[in-house]
CHARMM internal coordinates of N, CA and C (Angstrom, degrees):
IC EDIT
DIST 1 N 1 CA 1.4527
DIST 1 CA 1 C 1.5212
ANGL 1 N 1 CA 1 C 109.50
DIST 1 C 2 N 1.2903
ANGL 1 CA 1 C 2 N 116.46
DIHE 1 N 1 CA 1 C 2 N 137.88
DIST 2 N 2 CA 1.4535
ANGL 1 C 2 N 2 CA 122.52
DIHE 1 CA 1 C 2 N 2 CA -179.93
DIST 2 CA 2 C 1.5223
ANGL 2 N 2 CA 2 C 110.75
DIHE 1 C 2 N 2 CA 2 C -73.32
DIST 2 C 3 N 1.3444
ANGL 2 CA 2 C 3 N 116.44
DIHE 2 N 2 CA 2 C 3 N 138.43
DIST 3 N 3 CA 1.4595
ANGL 2 C 3 N 3 CA 120.91
DIHE 2 CA 2 C 3 N 3 CA 177.20
DIST 3 CA 3 C 1.5257
ANGL 3 N 3 CA 3 C 109.80
DIHE 2 C 3 N 3 CA 3 C -63.32
DIST 3 C 4 N 1.3048
ANGL 3 CA 3 C 4 N 116.41
DIHE 3 N 3 CA 3 C 4 N 140.01
DIST 4 N 4 CA 1.4588
ANGL 3 C 4 N 4 CA 119.94
DIHE 3 CA 3 C 4 N 4 CA 176.12
DIST 4 CA 4 C 1.5261
ANGL 4 N 4 CA 4 C 108.88
DIHE 3 C 4 N 4 CA 4 C -101.30
DIST 4 C 5 N 1.3118
ANGL 4 CA 4 C 5 N 115.77
DIHE 4 N 4 CA 4 C 5 N 157.88
DIST 5 N 5 CA 1.4575
ANGL 4 C 5 N 5 CA 121.84
DIHE 4 CA 4 C 5 N 5 CA -179.56
DIST 5 CA 5 C 1.5057
ANGL 5 N 5 CA 5 C 110.20
DIHE 4 C 5 N 5 CA 5 C -126.68
DIST 5 C 6 N 1.3061
ANGL 5 CA 5 C 6 N 115.59
DIHE 5 N 5 CA 5 C 6 N 155.06
DIST 6 N 6 CA 1.4565
ANGL 5 C 6 N 6 CA 121.91
DIHE 5 CA 5 C 6 N 6 CA 176.05
DIST 6 CA 6 C 1.5269
ANGL 6 N 6 CA 6 C 106.83
DIHE 5 C 6 N 6 CA 6 C -123.32
DIST 6 C 7 N 1.3331
ANGL 6 CA 6 C 7 N 116.20
DIHE 6 N 6 CA 6 C 7 N 139.25
DIST 7 N 7 CA 1.4510
ANGL 6 C 7 N 7 CA 121.12
DIHE 6 CA 6 C 7 N 7 CA -179.16
DIST 7 CA 7 C 1.5230
ANGL 7 N 7 CA 7 C 109.97
DIHE 6 C 7 N 7 CA 7 C -123.22
DIST 7 C 8 N 1.3134
ANGL 7 CA 7 C 8 N 115.96
DIHE 7 N 7 CA 7 C 8 N 144.56
DIST 8 N 8 CA 1.4482
ANGL 7 C 8 N 8 CA 121.95
DIHE 7 CA 7 C 8 N 8 CA 175.43
DIST 8 CA 8 C 1.5248
ANGL 8 N 8 CA 8 C 106.91
DIHE 7 C 8 N 8 CA 8 C -103.95
DIST 8 C 9 N 1.3277
ANGL 8 CA 8 C 9 N 116.80
DIHE 8 N 8 CA 8 C 9 N 149.06
DIST 9 N 9 CA 1.4602
ANGL 8 C 9 N 9 CA 122.04
DIHE 8 CA 8 C 9 N 9 CA -179.91
DIST 9 CA 9 C 1.5246
ANGL 9 N 9 CA 9 C 108.75
DIHE 8 C 9 N 9 CA 9 C -122.46
DIST 9 C 10 N 1.3153
ANGL 9 CA 9 C 10 N 115.93
DIHE 9 N 9 CA 9 C 10 N 130.46
DIST 10 N 10 CA 1.4515
ANGL 9 C 10 N 10 CA 121.37
DIHE 9 CA 9 C 10 N 10 CA 174.37
DIST 10 CA 10 C 1.5325
ANGL 10 N 10 CA 10 C 108.93
DIHE 9 C 10 N 10 CA 10 C -121.88
DIST 10 C 11 N 1.3107
ANGL 10 CA 10 C 11 N 115.69
DIHE 10 N 10 CA 10 C 11 N 163.53
DIST 11 N 11 CA 1.4659
ANGL 10 C 11 N 11 CA 119.94
DIHE 10 CA 10 C 11 N 11 CA 177.33
DIST 11 CA 11 C 1.5154
ANGL 11 N 11 CA 11 C 108.13
DIHE 10 C 11 N 11 CA 11 C -121.77
DIST 11 C 12 N 1.3200
ANGL 11 CA 11 C 12 N 115.73
DIHE 11 N 11 CA 11 C 12 N 130.47
DIST 12 N 12 CA 1.4593
ANGL 11 C 12 N 12 CA 122.43
DIHE 11 CA 11 C 12 N 12 CA 179.06
DIST 12 CA 12 C 1.5235
ANGL 12 N 12 CA 12 C 108.70
DIHE 11 C 12 N 12 CA 12 C -131.05
DIST 12 C 13 N 1.3195
ANGL 12 CA 12 C 13 N 116.45
DIHE 12 N 12 CA 12 C 13 N 158.49
DIST 13 N 13 CA 1.4597
ANGL 12 C 13 N 13 CA 121.73
DIHE 12 CA 12 C 13 N 13 CA 177.36
DIST 13 CA 13 C 1.5165
ANGL 13 N 13 CA 13 C 108.41
DIHE 12 C 13 N 13 CA 13 C -121.84
DIST 13 C 14 N 1.3229
ANGL 13 CA 13 C 14 N 115.14
DIHE 13 N 13 CA 13 C 14 N 121.97
DIST 14 N 14 CA 1.4602
ANGL 13 C 14 N 14 CA 121.33
DIHE 13 CA 13 C 14 N 14 CA 176.75
DIST 14 CA 14 C 1.5207
ANGL 14 N 14 CA 14 C 109.11
DIHE 13 C 14 N 14 CA 14 C -103.28
DIST 14 C 15 N 1.3298
ANGL 14 CA 14 C 15 N 115.78
DIHE 14 N 14 CA 14 C 15 N 151.95
DIST 15 N 15 CA 1.4660
ANGL 14 C 15 N 15 CA 120.61
DIHE 14 CA 14 C 15 N 15 CA 179.00
DIST 15 CA 15 C 1.5180
ANGL 15 N 15 CA 15 C 110.12
DIHE 14 C 15 N 15 CA 15 C -129.76
DIST 15 C 16 N 1.3253
ANGL 15 CA 15 C 16 N 114.60
DIHE 15 N 15 CA 15 C 16 N 158.45
DIST 16 N 16 CA 1.4546
ANGL 15 C 16 N 16 CA 121.48
DIHE 15 CA 15 C 16 N 16 CA 178.06
DIST 16 CA 16 C 1.5231
ANGL 16 N 16 CA 16 C 109.07
DIHE 15 C 16 N 16 CA 16 C -160.27
DIST 16 C 17 N 1.3129
ANGL 16 CA 16 C 17 N 117.72
DIHE 16 N 16 CA 16 C 17 N 142.83
DIST 17 N 17 CA 1.4656
ANGL 16 C 17 N 17 CA 119.67
DIHE 16 CA 16 C 17 N 17 CA 174.09
DIST 17 CA 17 C 1.5278
ANGL 17 N 17 CA 17 C 112.81
DIHE 16 C 17 N 17 CA 17 C -79.81
DIST 17 C 18 N 1.3551
ANGL 17 CA 17 C 18 N 117.32
DIHE 17 N 17 CA 17 C 18 N -7.74
DIST 18 N 18 CA 1.4640
ANGL 17 C 18 N 18 CA 121.92
DIHE 17 CA 17 C 18 N 18 CA -172.94
DIST 18 CA 18 C 1.5234
ANGL 18 N 18 CA 18 C 115.30
DIHE 17 C 18 N 18 CA 18 C -104.85
DIST 18 C 19 N 1.3531
ANGL 18 CA 18 C 19 N 117.38
DIHE 18 N 18 CA 18 C 19 N -46.79
DIST 19 N 19 CA 1.4777
ANGL 18 C 19 N 19 CA 117.95
DIHE 18 CA 18 C 19 N 19 CA -173.04
DIST 19 CA 19 C 1.5255
ANGL 19 N 19 CA 19 C 111.62
DIHE 18 C 19 N 19 CA 19 C -162.90
DIST 19 C 20 N 1.3536
ANGL 19 CA 19 C 20 N 114.99
DIHE 19 N 19 CA 19 C 20 N 162.92
DIST 20 N 20 CA 1.4577
ANGL 19 C 20 N 20 CA 120.47
DIHE 19 CA 19 C 20 N 20 CA 174.52
DIST 20 CA 20 C 1.5350
ANGL 20 N 20 CA 20 C 109.84
DIHE 19 C 20 N 20 CA 20 C -67.69
DIST 20 C 21 N 1.3127
ANGL 20 CA 20 C 21 N 116.44
DIHE 20 N 20 CA 20 C 21 N -37.17
DIST 21 N 21 CA 1.4700
ANGL 20 C 21 N 21 CA 120.29
DIHE 20 CA 20 C 21 N 21 CA 179.88
DIST 21 CA 21 C 1.5298
ANGL 21 N 21 CA 21 C 110.13
DIHE 20 C 21 N 21 CA 21 C -59.52
DIST 21 C 22 N 1.3049
ANGL 21 CA 21 C 22 N 116.39
DIHE 21 N 21 CA 21 C 22 N -45.71
DIST 22 N 22 CA 1.4660
ANGL 21 C 22 N 22 CA 120.22
DIHE 21 CA 21 C 22 N 22 CA 179.14
DIST 22 CA 22 C 1.5328
ANGL 22 N 22 CA 22 C 110.94
DIHE 21 C 22 N 22 CA 22 C -67.80
DIST 22 C 23 N 1.3212
ANGL 22 CA 22 C 23 N 117.54
DIHE 22 N 22 CA 22 C 23 N -35.57
DIST 23 N 23 CA 1.4658
ANGL 22 C 23 N 23 CA 120.93
DIHE 22 CA 22 C 23 N 23 CA 177.04
DIST 23 CA 23 C 1.5260
ANGL 23 N 23 CA 23 C 110.49
DIHE 22 C 23 N 23 CA 23 C -62.38
DIST 23 C 24 N 1.3250
ANGL 23 CA 23 C 24 N 117.20
DIHE 23 N 23 CA 23 C 24 N -44.60
DIST 24 N 24 CA 1.4669
ANGL 23 C 24 N 24 CA 120.93
DIHE 23 CA 23 C 24 N 24 CA 178.92
DIST 24 CA 24 C 1.5305
ANGL 24 N 24 CA 24 C 110.83
DIHE 23 C 24 N 24 CA 24 C -65.68
DIST 24 C 25 N 1.3049
ANGL 24 CA 24 C 25 N 116.21
DIHE 24 N 24 CA 24 C 25 N -41.56
DIST 25 N 25 CA 1.4682
ANGL 24 C 25 N 25 CA 120.64
DIHE 24 CA 24 C 25 N 25 CA 177.87
DIST 25 CA 25 C 1.5117
ANGL 25 N 25 CA 25 C 110.76
DIHE 24 C 25 N 25 CA 25 C -61.89
DIST 25 C 26 N 1.3314
ANGL 25 CA 25 C 26 N 117.85
DIHE 25 N 25 CA 25 C 26 N -42.34
DIST 26 N 26 CA 1.4638
ANGL 25 C 26 N 26 CA 121.34
DIHE 25 CA 25 C 26 N 26 CA 177.38
DIST 26 CA 26 C 1.5140
ANGL 26 N 26 CA 26 C 111.75
DIHE 25 C 26 N 26 CA 26 C -60.80
DIST 26 C 27 N 1.3246
ANGL 26 CA 26 C 27 N 116.85
DIHE 26 N 26 CA 26 C 27 N -39.66
DIST 27 N 27 CA 1.4645
ANGL 26 C 27 N 27 CA 121.03
DIHE 26 CA 26 C 27 N 27 CA 179.22
DIST 27 CA 27 C 1.5262
ANGL 27 N 27 CA 27 C 110.97
DIHE 26 C 27 N 27 CA 27 C -61.13
DIST 27 C 28 N 1.3335
ANGL 27 CA 27 C 28 N 116.02
DIHE 27 N 27 CA 27 C 28 N -48.44
DIST 28 N 28 CA 1.4599
ANGL 27 C 28 N 28 CA 120.94
DIHE 27 CA 27 C 28 N 28 CA -177.85
DIST 28 CA 28 C 1.5370
ANGL 28 N 28 CA 28 C 111.18
DIHE 27 C 28 N 28 CA 28 C -67.72
DIST 28 C 29 N 1.3077
ANGL 28 CA 28 C 29 N 117.05
DIHE 28 N 28 CA 28 C 29 N -46.15
DIST 29 N 29 CA 1.4549
ANGL 28 C 29 N 29 CA 119.70
DIHE 28 CA 28 C 29 N 29 CA -177.36
DIST 29 CA 29 C 1.5199
ANGL 29 N 29 CA 29 C 112.72
DIHE 28 C 29 N 29 CA 29 C -66.60
DIST 29 C 30 N 1.3244
ANGL 29 CA 29 C 30 N 116.71
DIHE 29 N 29 CA 29 C 30 N -33.60
DIST 30 N 30 CA 1.4658
ANGL 29 C 30 N 30 CA 119.61
DIHE 29 CA 29 C 30 N 30 CA 177.37
DIST 30 CA 30 C 1.5303
ANGL 30 N 30 CA 30 C 109.77
DIHE 29 C 30 N 30 CA 30 C -70.92
DIST 30 C 31 N 1.3270
ANGL 30 CA 30 C 31 N 117.11
DIHE 30 N 30 CA 30 C 31 N -43.56
DIST 31 N 31 CA 1.4746
ANGL 30 C 31 N 31 CA 120.40
DIHE 30 CA 30 C 31 N 31 CA 177.85
DIST 31 CA 31 C 1.5266
ANGL 31 N 31 CA 31 C 110.97
DIHE 30 C 31 N 31 CA 31 C -60.67
DIST 31 C 32 N 1.3206
ANGL 31 CA 31 C 32 N 117.09
DIHE 31 N 31 CA 31 C 32 N -36.36
DIST 32 N 32 CA 1.4618
ANGL 31 C 32 N 32 CA 121.59
DIHE 31 CA 31 C 32 N 32 CA -178.66
DIST 32 CA 32 C 1.5156
ANGL 32 N 32 CA 32 C 112.96
DIHE 31 C 32 N 32 CA 32 C -64.90
DIST 32 C 33 N 1.3062
ANGL 32 CA 32 C 33 N 117.96
DIHE 32 N 32 CA 32 C 33 N -18.23
DIST 33 N 33 CA 1.4694
ANGL 32 C 33 N 33 CA 120.98
DIHE 32 CA 32 C 33 N 33 CA 178.24
DIST 33 CA 33 C 1.5310
ANGL 33 N 33 CA 33 C 112.14
DIHE 32 C 33 N 33 CA 33 C -70.40
DIST 33 C 34 N 1.3363
ANGL 33 CA 33 C 34 N 116.89
DIHE 33 N 33 CA 33 C 34 N -24.91
DIST 34 N 34 CA 1.4693
ANGL 33 C 34 N 34 CA 119.32
DIHE 33 CA 33 C 34 N 34 CA -178.37
DIST 34 CA 34 C 1.5203
ANGL 34 N 34 CA 34 C 114.31
DIHE 33 C 34 N 34 CA 34 C -121.53
DIST 34 C 35 N 1.3301
ANGL 34 CA 34 C 35 N 117.60
DIHE 34 N 34 CA 34 C 35 N -2.17
DIST 35 N 35 CA 1.4653
ANGL 34 C 35 N 35 CA 122.01
DIHE 34 CA 34 C 35 N 35 CA 178.84
DIST 35 CA 35 C 1.5197
ANGL 35 N 35 CA 35 C 109.59
DIHE 34 C 35 N 35 CA 35 C -121.81
DIST 35 C 36 N 1.3414
ANGL 35 CA 35 C 36 N 115.70
DIHE 35 N 35 CA 35 C 36 N 155.11
DIST 36 N 36 CA 1.4559
ANGL 35 C 36 N 36 CA 120.23
DIHE 35 CA 35 C 36 N 36 CA 178.87
DIST 36 CA 36 C 1.5412
ANGL 36 N 36 CA 36 C 109.87
DIHE 35 C 36 N 36 CA 36 C -118.15
DIST 36 C 37 N 1.2932
ANGL 36 CA 36 C 37 N 114.93
DIHE 36 N 36 CA 36 C 37 N 157.15
DIST 37 N 37 CA 1.4758
ANGL 36 C 37 N 37 CA 121.90
DIHE 36 CA 36 C 37 N 37 CA 175.24
DIST 37 CA 37 C 1.5196
ANGL 37 N 37 CA 37 C 113.23
DIHE 36 C 37 N 37 CA 37 C 57.48
DIST 37 C 38 N 1.3372
ANGL 37 CA 37 C 38 N 116.60
DIHE 37 N 37 CA 37 C 38 N 47.71
DIST 38 N 38 CA 1.4673
ANGL 37 C 38 N 38 CA 119.41
DIHE 37 CA 37 C 38 N 38 CA 175.27
DIST 38 CA 38 C 1.5235
ANGL 38 N 38 CA 38 C 107.32
DIHE 37 C 38 N 38 CA 38 C -63.90
DIST 38 C 39 N 1.3408
ANGL 38 CA 38 C 39 N 115.84
DIHE 38 N 38 CA 38 C 39 N 141.68
DIST 39 N 39 CA 1.4709
ANGL 38 C 39 N 39 CA 119.44
DIHE 38 CA 38 C 39 N 39 CA -175.55
DIST 39 CA 39 C 1.5243
ANGL 39 N 39 CA 39 C 113.24
DIHE 38 C 39 N 39 CA 39 C -117.64
DIST 39 C 40 N 1.3301
ANGL 39 CA 39 C 40 N 117.29
DIHE 39 N 39 CA 39 C 40 N -55.34
DIST 40 N 40 CA 1.4569
ANGL 39 C 40 N 40 CA 120.86
DIHE 39 CA 39 C 40 N 40 CA -174.67
DIST 40 CA 40 C 1.5131
ANGL 40 N 40 CA 40 C 108.51
DIHE 39 C 40 N 40 CA 40 C -139.25
DIST 40 C 41 N 1.3417
ANGL 40 CA 40 C 41 N 116.02
DIHE 40 N 40 CA 40 C 41 N 141.02
DIST 41 N 41 CA 1.4542
ANGL 40 C 41 N 41 CA 121.83
DIHE 40 CA 40 C 41 N 41 CA 173.31
DIST 41 CA 41 C 1.5208
ANGL 41 N 41 CA 41 C 107.47
DIHE 40 C 41 N 41 CA 41 C -120.73
DIST 41 C 42 N 1.3262
ANGL 41 CA 41 C 42 N 114.84
DIHE 41 N 41 CA 41 C 42 N 131.51
DIST 42 N 42 CA 1.4648
ANGL 41 C 42 N 42 CA 120.35
DIHE 41 CA 41 C 42 N 42 CA -178.30
DIST 42 CA 42 C 1.5332
ANGL 42 N 42 CA 42 C 109.06
DIHE 41 C 42 N 42 CA 42 C -124.21
DIST 42 C 43 N 1.3159
ANGL 42 CA 42 C 43 N 116.96
DIHE 42 N 42 CA 42 C 43 N 125.28
DIST 43 N 43 CA 1.4586
ANGL 42 C 43 N 43 CA 121.37
DIHE 42 CA 42 C 43 N 43 CA 178.33
DIST 43 CA 43 C 1.5174
ANGL 43 N 43 CA 43 C 108.21
DIHE 42 C 43 N 43 CA 43 C -75.47
DIST 43 C 44 N 1.3262
ANGL 43 CA 43 C 44 N 116.27
DIHE 43 N 43 CA 43 C 44 N 120.97
DIST 44 N 44 CA 1.4483
ANGL 43 C 44 N 44 CA 121.84
DIHE 43 CA 43 C 44 N 44 CA -177.80
DIST 44 CA 44 C 1.5315
ANGL 44 N 44 CA 44 C 111.84
DIHE 43 C 44 N 44 CA 44 C -96.80
DIST 44 C 45 N 1.3188
ANGL 44 CA 44 C 45 N 116.35
DIHE 44 N 44 CA 44 C 45 N -35.17
DIST 45 N 45 CA 1.4617
ANGL 44 C 45 N 45 CA 119.55
DIHE 44 CA 44 C 45 N 45 CA -175.83
DIST 45 CA 45 C 1.5279
ANGL 45 N 45 CA 45 C 109.09
DIHE 44 C 45 N 45 CA 45 C -160.29
DIST 45 C 46 N 1.3252
ANGL 45 CA 45 C 46 N 115.31
DIHE 45 N 45 CA 45 C 46 N 141.23
DIST 46 N 46 CA 1.4511
ANGL 45 C 46 N 46 CA 121.61
DIHE 45 CA 45 C 46 N 46 CA 174.74
DIST 46 CA 46 C 1.5161
ANGL 46 N 46 CA 46 C 108.00
DIHE 45 C 46 N 46 CA 46 C -119.43
DIST 46 C 47 N 1.3359
ANGL 46 CA 46 C 47 N 115.86
DIHE 46 N 46 CA 46 C 47 N 136.26
DIST 47 N 47 CA 1.4662
ANGL 46 C 47 N 47 CA 118.85
DIHE 46 CA 46 C 47 N 47 CA 174.15
DIST 47 CA 47 C 1.5222
ANGL 47 N 47 CA 47 C 109.29
DIHE 46 C 47 N 47 CA 47 C -149.86
DIST 47 C 48 N 1.3226
ANGL 47 CA 47 C 48 N 115.59
DIHE 47 N 47 CA 47 C 48 N 175.32
DIST 48 N 48 CA 1.4571
ANGL 47 C 48 N 48 CA 121.98
DIHE 47 CA 47 C 48 N 48 CA -178.16
DIST 48 CA 48 C 1.5161
ANGL 48 N 48 CA 48 C 110.16
DIHE 47 C 48 N 48 CA 48 C -130.52
DIST 48 C 49 N 1.3252
ANGL 48 CA 48 C 49 N 115.26
DIHE 48 N 48 CA 48 C 49 N 149.13
DIST 49 N 49 CA 1.4505
ANGL 48 C 49 N 49 CA 120.08
DIHE 48 CA 48 C 49 N 49 CA 172.19
DIST 49 CA 49 C 1.5238
ANGL 49 N 49 CA 49 C 107.07
DIHE 48 C 49 N 49 CA 49 C -98.93
DIST 49 C 50 N 1.3241
ANGL 49 CA 49 C 50 N 115.44
DIHE 49 N 49 CA 49 C 50 N 133.49
DIST 50 N 50 CA 1.4688
ANGL 49 C 50 N 50 CA 120.85
DIHE 49 CA 49 C 50 N 50 CA -176.68
DIST 50 CA 50 C 1.5208
ANGL 50 N 50 CA 50 C 108.42
DIHE 49 C 50 N 50 CA 50 C -117.62
DIST 50 C 51 N 1.3200
ANGL 50 CA 50 C 51 N 115.93
DIHE 50 N 50 CA 50 C 51 N 134.53
DIST 51 N 51 CA 1.4606
ANGL 50 C 51 N 51 CA 121.43
DIHE 50 CA 50 C 51 N 51 CA 177.42
DIST 51 CA 51 C 1.5345
ANGL 51 N 51 CA 51 C 107.40
DIHE 50 C 51 N 51 CA 51 C -137.50
DIST 51 C 52 N 1.3099
ANGL 51 CA 51 C 52 N 116.32
DIHE 51 N 51 CA 51 C 52 N 127.58
DIST 52 N 52 CA 1.4639
ANGL 51 C 52 N 52 CA 121.53
DIHE 51 CA 51 C 52 N 52 CA -179.53
DIST 52 CA 52 C 1.5242
ANGL 52 N 52 CA 52 C 111.65
DIHE 51 C 52 N 52 CA 52 C 54.39
DIST 52 C 53 N 1.3509
ANGL 52 CA 52 C 53 N 115.27
DIHE 52 N 52 CA 52 C 53 N 44.08
DIST 53 N 53 CA 1.4584
ANGL 52 C 53 N 53 CA 123.96
DIHE 52 CA 52 C 53 N 53 CA 178.79
DIST 53 CA 53 C 1.5253
ANGL 53 N 53 CA 53 C 114.38
DIHE 52 C 53 N 53 CA 53 C 63.48
DIST 53 C 54 N 1.3296
ANGL 53 CA 53 C 54 N 117.94
DIHE 53 N 53 CA 53 C 54 N 20.22
DIST 54 N 54 CA 1.4539
ANGL 53 C 54 N 54 CA 121.44
DIHE 53 CA 53 C 54 N 54 CA 178.23
DIST 54 CA 54 C 1.5161
ANGL 54 N 54 CA 54 C 109.72
DIHE 53 C 54 N 54 CA 54 C -129.25
DIST 54 C 55 N 1.3297
ANGL 54 CA 54 C 55 N 115.34
DIHE 54 N 54 CA 54 C 55 N 144.25
DIST 55 N 55 CA 1.4616
ANGL 54 C 55 N 55 CA 119.72
DIHE 54 CA 54 C 55 N 55 CA 176.07
DIST 55 CA 55 C 1.5330
ANGL 55 N 55 CA 55 C 108.16
DIHE 54 C 55 N 55 CA 55 C -71.27
DIST 55 C 56 N 1.3214
ANGL 55 CA 55 C 56 N 115.74
DIHE 55 N 55 CA 55 C 56 N 123.89
DIST 56 N 56 CA 1.4712
ANGL 55 C 56 N 56 CA 119.67
DIHE 55 CA 55 C 56 N 56 CA -179.05
DIST 56 CA 56 C 1.5211
ANGL 56 N 56 CA 56 C 112.63
DIHE 55 C 56 N 56 CA 56 C -114.00
DIST 56 C 57 N 1.3355
ANGL 56 CA 56 C 57 N 117.32
DIHE 56 N 56 CA 56 C 57 N -14.53
DIST 57 N 57 CA 1.4723
ANGL 56 C 57 N 57 CA 119.37
DIHE 56 CA 56 C 57 N 57 CA 178.12
DIST 57 CA 57 C 1.5084
ANGL 57 N 57 CA 57 C 109.85
DIHE 56 C 57 N 57 CA 57 C -159.09
DIST 57 C 58 N 1.3253
ANGL 57 CA 57 C 58 N 114.61
DIHE 57 N 57 CA 57 C 58 N 144.56
DIST 58 N 58 CA 1.4623
ANGL 57 C 58 N 58 CA 122.88
DIHE 57 CA 57 C 58 N 58 CA 172.74
DIST 58 CA 58 C 1.5096
ANGL 58 N 58 CA 58 C 107.23
DIHE 57 C 58 N 58 CA 58 C -103.98
DIST 58 C 59 N 1.3378
ANGL 58 CA 58 C 59 N 116.33
DIHE 58 N 58 CA 58 C 59 N 139.32
DIST 59 N 59 CA 1.4633
ANGL 58 C 59 N 59 CA 119.86
DIHE 58 CA 58 C 59 N 59 CA -179.53
DIST 59 CA 59 C 1.5271
ANGL 59 N 59 CA 59 C 109.48
DIHE 58 C 59 N 59 CA 59 C -128.17
DIST 59 C 60 N 1.3163
ANGL 59 CA 59 C 60 N 114.69
DIHE 59 N 59 CA 59 C 60 N 138.45
DIST 60 N 60 CA 1.4621
ANGL 59 C 60 N 60 CA 121.19
DIHE 59 CA 59 C 60 N 60 CA 177.95
DIST 60 CA 60 C 1.5280
ANGL 60 N 60 CA 60 C 108.46
DIHE 59 C 60 N 60 CA 60 C -124.80
DIST 60 C 61 N 1.3266
ANGL 60 CA 60 C 61 N 115.70
DIHE 60 N 60 CA 60 C 61 N 122.59
DIST 61 N 61 CA 1.4693
ANGL 60 C 61 N 61 CA 121.14
DIHE 60 CA 60 C 61 N 61 CA 173.60
DIST 61 CA 61 C 1.5100
ANGL 61 N 61 CA 61 C 107.11
DIHE 60 C 61 N 61 CA 61 C -91.31
DIST 61 C 62 N 1.3253
ANGL 61 CA 61 C 62 N 116.59
DIHE 61 N 61 CA 61 C 62 N 120.99
DIST 62 N 62 CA 1.4639
ANGL 61 C 62 N 62 CA 122.22
DIHE 61 CA 61 C 62 N 62 CA -169.73
DIST 62 CA 62 C 1.5232
ANGL 62 N 62 CA 62 C 109.99
DIHE 61 C 62 N 62 CA 62 C -126.20
DIST 62 C 63 N 1.3368
ANGL 62 CA 62 C 63 N 117.06
DIHE 62 N 62 CA 62 C 63 N 130.68
DIST 63 N 63 CA 1.4538
ANGL 62 C 63 N 63 CA 120.81
DIHE 62 CA 62 C 63 N 63 CA 169.97
DIST 63 CA 63 C 1.5348
ANGL 63 N 63 CA 63 C 107.40
DIHE 62 C 63 N 63 CA 63 C -95.91
DIST 63 C 64 N 1.3264
ANGL 63 CA 63 C 64 N 115.09
DIHE 63 N 63 CA 63 C 64 N 129.55
DIST 64 N 64 CA 1.4603
ANGL 63 C 64 N 64 CA 120.65
DIHE 63 CA 63 C 64 N 64 CA -177.88
DIST 64 CA 64 C 1.5182
ANGL 64 N 64 CA 64 C 108.50
DIHE 63 C 64 N 64 CA 64 C -122.11
DIST 64 C 65 N 1.3253
ANGL 64 CA 64 C 65 N 115.73
DIHE 64 N 64 CA 64 C 65 N 131.85
DIST 65 N 65 CA 1.4523
ANGL 64 C 65 N 65 CA 119.49
DIHE 64 CA 64 C 65 N 65 CA 176.30
DIST 65 CA 65 C 1.5286
ANGL 65 N 65 CA 65 C 109.10
DIHE 64 C 65 N 65 CA 65 C -104.23
DIST 65 C 66 N 1.3266
ANGL 65 CA 65 C 66 N 114.66
DIHE 65 N 65 CA 65 C 66 N 146.13
DIST 66 N 66 CA 1.4592
ANGL 65 C 66 N 66 CA 121.13
DIHE 65 CA 65 C 66 N 66 CA 176.56
DIST 66 CA 66 C 1.5195
ANGL 66 N 66 CA 66 C 109.01
DIHE 65 C 66 N 66 CA 66 C -144.70
DIST 66 C 67 N 1.3049
ANGL 66 CA 66 C 67 N 115.49
DIHE 66 N 66 CA 66 C 67 N 155.35
DIST 67 N 67 CA 1.4665
ANGL 66 C 67 N 67 CA 121.16
DIHE 66 CA 66 C 67 N 67 CA -175.60
DIST 67 CA 67 C 1.5181
ANGL 67 N 67 CA 67 C 109.90
DIHE 66 C 67 N 67 CA 67 C -67.69
DIST 67 C 68 N 1.3301
ANGL 67 CA 67 C 68 N 115.77
DIHE 67 N 67 CA 67 C 68 N 129.71
DIST 68 N 68 CA 1.4607
ANGL 67 C 68 N 68 CA 122.40
DIHE 67 CA 67 C 68 N 68 CA 179.45
DIST 68 CA 68 C 1.5183
ANGL 68 N 68 CA 68 C 108.54
DIHE 67 C 68 N 68 CA 68 C -86.14
DIST 68 C 69 N 1.3223
ANGL 68 CA 68 C 69 N 115.60
DIHE 68 N 68 CA 68 C 69 N 131.23
DIST 69 N 69 CA 1.4696
ANGL 68 C 69 N 69 CA 120.40
DIHE 68 CA 68 C 69 N 69 CA 177.92
DIST 69 CA 69 C 1.5118
ANGL 69 N 69 CA 69 C 109.24
DIHE 68 C 69 N 69 CA 69 C -116.94
DIST 69 C 70 N 1.2888
ANGL 69 CA 69 C 70 N 116.42
DIHE 69 N 69 CA 69 C 70 N 122.53
DIST 70 N 70 CA 1.4539
ANGL 69 C 70 N 70 CA 121.85
DIHE 69 CA 69 C 70 N 70 CA 176.29
DIST 70 CA 70 C 1.5114
ANGL 70 N 70 CA 70 C 108.12
DIHE 69 C 70 N 70 CA 70 C -84.91
DIST 70 C 71 N 1.3536
ANGL 70 CA 70 C 71 N 115.80
DIHE 70 N 70 CA 70 C 71 N 106.58
DIST 71 N 71 CA 1.4785
ANGL 70 C 71 N 71 CA 118.02
DIHE 70 CA 70 C 71 N 71 CA -175.16
DIST 71 CA 71 C 1.4860
ANGL 71 N 71 CA 71 C 112.18
DIHE 70 C 71 N 71 CA 71 C -101.96
END
COOR INIT
IC SEED 1 N 1 CA 1 C
IC BUILD
């Protein structure tokens, strides 16, 4: 029988002054500093912060799954 796996999913928000792509990348790379075995990242929502009628930040809400370890 094949081993089964369990994954946990968390939601994080990354930001960037340049792009949504960079915001999502920042979210994943920051989460990777404290989590192991990241598997899939799914963009849930994109939005922008506006200040004085100008876009000042891009934000990406990202769900990230990682392998759950029962210790």
